[in-house]
ROLUMKE-366906 format. One line per field, with one value per residue: residue number from 1; x negated, y, z negated of N, C-alpha, C, O in turn. Coordinates in steps of 0.2 Angstrom, whole numbers, plus 5000, padded with zeros to 4 digits. Atoms other than C-alpha are relative to their C-alpha. Layout:
% residues N
i = (NUM;...) .
n.X = (X;...) .
n.Y = (Y;...) .
n.Z = (Z;...) .
ca.X = (X;...) .
ca.Y = (Y;...) .
ca.Z = (Z;...) .
c.X = (X;...) .
c.Y = (Y;...) .
c.Z = (Z;...) .
o.X = (X;...) .
o.Y = (Y;...) .
o.Z = (Z;...) .
% end
This chain:
% residues 146
i = (1;2;3;4;5;6;7;8;9;10;11;12;13;14;15;16;17;18;19;20;21;22;23;24;25;26;27;28;29;30;31;32;33;34;35;36;37;38;39;40;41;42;43;44;45;46;47;48;49;50;51;52;53;54;55;56;57;58;59;60;61;62;63;64;65;66;67;68;69;70;71;72;73;74;75;76;77;78;79;80;81;82;83;84;85;86;87;88;89;90;91;92;93;94;95;96;97;98;99;100;101;102;103;104;105;106;107;108;109;110;111;112;113;114;115;116;117;118;119;120;121;122;123;124;125;126;127;128;129;130;131;132;133;134;135;136;137;138;139;140;141;142;143;144;145;146) .
n.X = (4997;5001;4993;5001;4992;4997;4993;4994;4998;4997;5006;5001;5008;4998;5005;5001;5005;5001;4998;5004;5002;4994;4996;4993;4995;5001;5004;5000;5002;4994;5001;4994;5001;5000;4995;5004;4995;5001;5008;5007;4999;5000;4996;5003;4997;5000;5007;5004;5005;4996;4997;4997;4994;4998;4993;5003;4994;5001;5002;4993;4996;5001;5001;4993;5001;4999;4995;5002;4998;5007;5001;5004;5007;5005;5005;5005;5005;5004;5004;5006;4997;4993;4993;4996;4993;4993;4996;4996;4994;5000;4995;4995;5003;5004;4996;4999;5007;5002;4994;4999;5005;4999;4994;5002;5008;5004;5006;5005;4998;4994;4993;4999;4998;4992;4998;5000;4995;4992;4999;4995;5002;4995;5002;5008;5003;4998;5003;4998;4993;4994;5001;5005;5003;5005;5007;5004;5003;5006;4998;5002;4997;5005;4999;4997;4997;4993) .
n.Y = (4995;4998;4995;4999;4998;5003;4997;5003;4999;4994;4995;4998;5003;5007;5000;5006;5001;5009;5001;4999;4993;4996;5003;4999;5002;5007;5004;5001;4996;4996;4997;4995;4995;4994;4993;4994;4995;4997;4999;5004;5006;5002;4996;4998;5002;4994;5000;4998;5006;5003;5006;5002;5005;5005;5005;5008;5005;5006;5006;5004;4995;5004;4995;4997;4994;4997;5003;5006;4998;4999;4995;4993;5001;4995;5005;4996;5003;4996;5002;5003;5005;5003;4995;5001;5000;4999;4999;4995;5003;5006;5001;4996;4998;4995;4995;4994;4996;4997;4994;4995;4997;4996;4995;4996;4997;4999;4997;5003;5007;4999;4998;5007;5005;4999;5003;5008;5002;4999;5004;5006;5007;5005;5007;5001;5007;5007;5006;5008;5003;4997;4994;4996;4997;4995;5000;4997;4994;4998;4997;4994;4996;4993;4994;4993;5002;5000) .
n.Z = (4995;4994;4997;4991;4998;4994;4997;5001;5007;4998;5000;5008;5004;5002;5006;5001;5006;5001;5004;5003;5003;5004;5007;5000;4996;5001;4997;4992;4997;4996;4994;4999;4995;5003;4999;5001;5002;4995;4997;5002;5001;5005;5004;5004;5006;5003;5000;4994;4997;4996;4999;4994;5000;4993;4998;4999;5000;5003;4996;4998;4996;4993;4996;4998;4998;5007;5007;5004;5007;5003;5005;4999;5006;5001;5001;5002;5000;5003;5007;4999;4995;5002;4998;5004;4995;5004;4995;5000;4998;4997;4996;4996;4994;4997;4997;5004;5004;4995;4999;5006;5000;4993;5002;5005;4998;5007;4999;5007;5001;5003;4994;4997;5006;4999;4992;4998;5004;4998;4993;5003;5002;4997;5002;5005;4996;5003;5002;4999;5004;4997;5005;4998;5008;4997;5002;5005;4999;5006;5004;5001;4995;4996;5006;4999;4994;5001) .
ca.X = (5178;5182;5193;5196;5210;5219;5230;5242;5244;5252;5236;5237;5220;5219;5211;5204;5195;5189;5198;5183;5181;5198;5206;5224;5232;5232;5217;5222;5213;5221;5223;5235;5239;5237;5252;5246;5249;5250;5232;5218;5220;5218;5230;5221;5224;5225;5205;5203;5196;5204;5217;5222;5240;5244;5259;5251;5262;5266;5258;5276;5282;5276;5276;5292;5284;5287;5301;5292;5293;5277;5270;5264;5247;5237;5219;5203;5187;5178;5172;5157;5159;5176;5194;5205;5223;5240;5255;5266;5282;5286;5297;5301;5301;5287;5299;5306;5289;5284;5302;5300;5283;5286;5302;5294;5276;5268;5254;5246;5245;5259;5271;5266;5270;5288;5290;5286;5297;5313;5311;5325;5319;5325;5316;5302;5291;5300;5295;5296;5311;5320;5317;5309;5297;5287;5270;5257;5257;5241;5243;5232;5241;5234;5231;5244;5253;5271) .
ca.Y = (5104;5107;5119;5119;5124;5111;5116;5101;5109;5124;5134;5133;5129;5112;5112;5095;5088;5069;5061;5061;5080;5085;5086;5089;5080;5062;5055;5059;5069;5083;5086;5099;5112;5131;5143;5160;5176;5191;5194;5182;5163;5164;5171;5179;5174;5188;5187;5190;5171;5163;5151;5141;5135;5121;5110;5091;5079;5064;5047;5038;5054;5045;5056;5066;5081;5094;5087;5078;5079;5085;5095;5115;5113;5128;5122;5132;5128;5140;5128;5122;5104;5101;5108;5110;5108;5114;5108;5122;5112;5095;5085;5098;5101;5108;5117;5125;5128;5136;5148;5153;5158;5167;5176;5181;5185;5182;5192;5184;5167;5174;5178;5161;5151;5160;5157;5139;5136;5144;5130;5117;5100;5087;5070;5064;5049;5032;5018;4998;4997;5010;5024;5041;5051;5068;5066;5069;5088;5097;5103;5118;5131;5146;5159;5173;5162;5165) .
ca.Z = (5042;5059;5070;5089;5100;5113;5127;5123;5106;5115;5114;5094;5083;5077;5058;5053;5038;5035;5020;5010;5009;5004;4988;4983;4997;4989;4996;5014;5026;5038;5054;5058;5070;5063;5059;5061;5052;5060;5065;5066;5059;5041;5027;5012;4994;4980;4979;4996;5000;5017;5019;5034;5035;5046;5051;5046;5054;5046;5052;5055;5065;5082;5098;5099;5105;5091;5083;5071;5052;5042;5028;5028;5019;5013;5016;5009;5014;5003;4989;4997;5008;4998;5007;4996;5001;4993;4999;5002;5010;5013;5025;5038;5055;5066;5076;5061;5053;5070;5070;5053;5054;5071;5063;5046;5052;5034;5031;5014;5007;4996;5010;5017;5003;5003;5022;5021;5004;5013;5028;5026;5019;5030;5021;5010;5017;5017;5008;5012;4999;5009;4995;4998;4987;4991;4994;4980;4977;4969;4954;4957;4968;4977;4964;4963;4978;4971) .
c.X = (5001;5007;4999;5006;5000;5006;5007;5003;5003;4996;4998;4993;5002;4994;5001;4995;5000;5005;4996;4998;5005;5002;5007;5005;4999;4996;5000;4995;5005;4997;5006;5000;5002;5006;4995;5003;5000;4995;4995;5003;5000;5005;4995;5004;5000;4992;4998;4997;5008;5003;5003;5005;5001;5006;4994;5006;4999;4998;5005;5003;4999;5000;5007;4999;4999;5005;4998;5000;4992;4999;4998;4996;4996;4993;4994;4994;4992;4996;4995;5002;5007;5006;5004;5007;5006;5007;5007;5010;5001;5005;5003;4997;4996;5004;5002;4995;5000;5004;4998;4993;4998;5005;4997;4993;4997;4994;4994;5001;5005;5005;5000;5004;5009;5002;5002;5007;5007;5002;5004;4996;5003;4998;4994;5001;5004;4998;5002;5005;5004;5001;4997;4997;4996;4995;4997;5000;4994;5004;4997;5002;4996;5001;5005;5005;5010;5002) .
c.Y = (5002;5004;5000;5001;4995;5002;4995;5002;5007;5007;5002;4997;4994;5000;4993;4997;4991;5000;5001;5007;5004;4998;5004;4998;4990;4995;4999;5005;5004;5000;5002;5005;5007;5004;5006;5006;5006;5001;4994;4992;4997;5005;5002;5000;5009;5002;5001;4993;4998;4994;4997;4998;4995;4996;4993;4997;4993;4994;4997;5004;4998;5007;5001;5007;5004;5000;4994;5003;5000;5004;5007;4999;5007;4997;5006;4996;5003;4998;4994;4994;4996;5005;4999;5003;5001;5000;5005;4998;4994;4997;5003;4999;5003;5004;5006;5004;5005;5006;5002;5004;5006;5007;5005;5003;5003;5003;4998;4993;4999;4998;4993;4996;5000;4998;4993;4996;5002;4995;4993;4995;4995;4993;5000;4993;4994;4996;4992;4998;5005;5008;5005;5004;5004;4997;5003;5008;5002;5003;5007;5004;5006;5005;5007;4997;5002;5006) .
c.Z = (5006;5003;5006;5004;5007;5004;4999;4991;5002;4998;4992;4998;4996;4993;4997;4994;4998;4990;4993;4997;5001;4994;5001;5006;4998;5002;5009;5001;5004;5007;5004;5004;4995;5002;4998;4996;5006;5007;4997;4999;4993;4995;4993;4993;4996;4999;5005;5005;5007;5001;5005;4998;5007;4998;5002;5003;4996;5005;5003;5004;5008;5005;5003;5001;4994;4997;4997;4992;4996;4993;5003;4995;5001;5000;5000;4999;4996;4994;5003;5006;4999;5004;4995;5002;4994;5005;4998;5001;5003;5003;5003;5007;5004;5003;4997;4996;5006;4999;4995;4999;5005;4996;4995;5001;4992;5001;4994;4999;4995;5003;5004;4998;4999;5005;5000;4994;5003;5006;4997;5000;5003;4997;4997;5003;4996;4997;5003;4997;5003;4995;5003;4994;5004;4998;4995;5002;4994;4997;4998;5006;5001;4995;5003;5008;4999;4998) .
o.X = (4996;5012;4993;5011;4996;5011;5013;5007;5005;4999;4995;4991;5008;4988;5006;4989;5005;5006;4999;4995;5005;5001;5009;5010;4998;4998;4997;4993;5010;4991;5010;4994;5007;5007;4991;5009;4998;4995;4994;5008;5001;5005;4992;5010;5000;4991;4992;4994;5014;4999;5008;5005;5002;5008;4990;5011;4993;5000;5004;5007;5004;4998;5010;5004;4996;5006;4999;5002;4988;5004;4995;4998;4994;4993;4993;4993;4986;4992;4996;5005;5009;5005;5005;5009;5006;5008;5010;5015;4998;5011;5009;4992;4997;5004;5001;4996;5002;5001;4997;4993;4994;5004;4997;4992;4995;4991;4988;5005;5007;5009;5005;5009;5012;5008;5007;5011;5012;5008;5003;4993;5008;5004;4989;5005;5004;4992;5008;5007;5010;5005;4993;5000;4995;4993;5000;4997;4994;5009;4999;5000;4991;5007;5004;5008;5015;5008) .
o.Y = (5006;5005;5001;4998;4995;5004;4998;4999;5010;5012;5007;4992;4994;5001;4991;5000;4988;5005;5004;5008;5010;4993;5007;5001;4986;4989;4996;5008;5002;4999;4999;5007;5006;5005;5006;5007;5006;5001;4992;4991;4991;5011;4997;5001;5014;5008;5002;4994;4999;4989;5000;4995;4997;4996;4992;4997;4990;4995;4995;5002;4999;5012;4998;5011;5002;5004;4988;5009;4995;5007;5006;4998;5008;4993;5011;4992;5002;5002;4989;4995;4991;5011;4994;5009;4998;5003;5005;5000;4993;5000;5003;4997;5009;5010;5012;5010;5010;5012;5009;5009;5010;5013;5011;5008;5009;5002;4999;4989;4993;4993;4990;4994;4995;4996;4991;4992;4998;4994;4990;4993;4994;4991;5004;4989;4993;4996;4992;4992;5003;5013;5004;5005;5002;4994;5009;5010;5001;5006;5011;5002;5008;5007;5011;5002;5002;5008) .
o.Z = (5007;5000;5008;5002;5012;5001;5000;4988;4997;4997;4990;5001;4994;4994;4995;4993;4997;4986;4989;4992;5002;4991;5005;5007;5002;5003;5012;4997;5004;5009;5007;5005;4992;5008;4994;4995;5012;5013;4991;5003;4992;4997;4992;4992;4999;4997;5006;5011;5006;5002;5006;4993;5013;4992;5007;5000;4994;5011;5009;5007;5011;5002;5007;5000;4989;4992;4998;4991;4997;4991;5009;4990;5007;4996;5005;4995;4996;4990;5001;5011;5002;5003;4993;5005;4988;5010;4993;4998;5009;5001;5003;5008;5004;5000;4998;4994;5004;4998;4995;4995;5004;4996;4995;4998;4990;5006;4994;5002;4993;5002;5007;5001;4999;5005;5003;4996;5001;5009;4992;5005;5001;4996;4998;5005;4990;4999;5005;4998;5003;4997;5008;4989;5010;4993;4993;5007;4988;4999;4994;5011;4997;4994;5008;5012;5004;4997) .
% end
């Protein structure tokens, strides 16, 4: 797991973890931009553990500025070498995610989950046969996030 700040990301912090160190996101790694709480970079769960909440662009989103589709993920690296991921919202636009987090200013992971759930779902990933399906969701959600 690593995090850094890149100017091309509008000053936002990027959170990344390789696929081999991620559980709960269908064998995929993460490399997304952090959505911020009122203060700091992480959202506490009821036990006080810090969770990053990031916008993870879909690989097929291409380069359309910040009008890209992706997922809102809660990521916790408190489990040693593994990053645990929970999908809070799938198939949303990055601009919509940013606007919702700015307007609602969530303070906790439970607040962030509610904000993410209220963002308009645009689409599921498209398969070669033209059908869509949601990305696999983790069966283990953040404790007390709802």
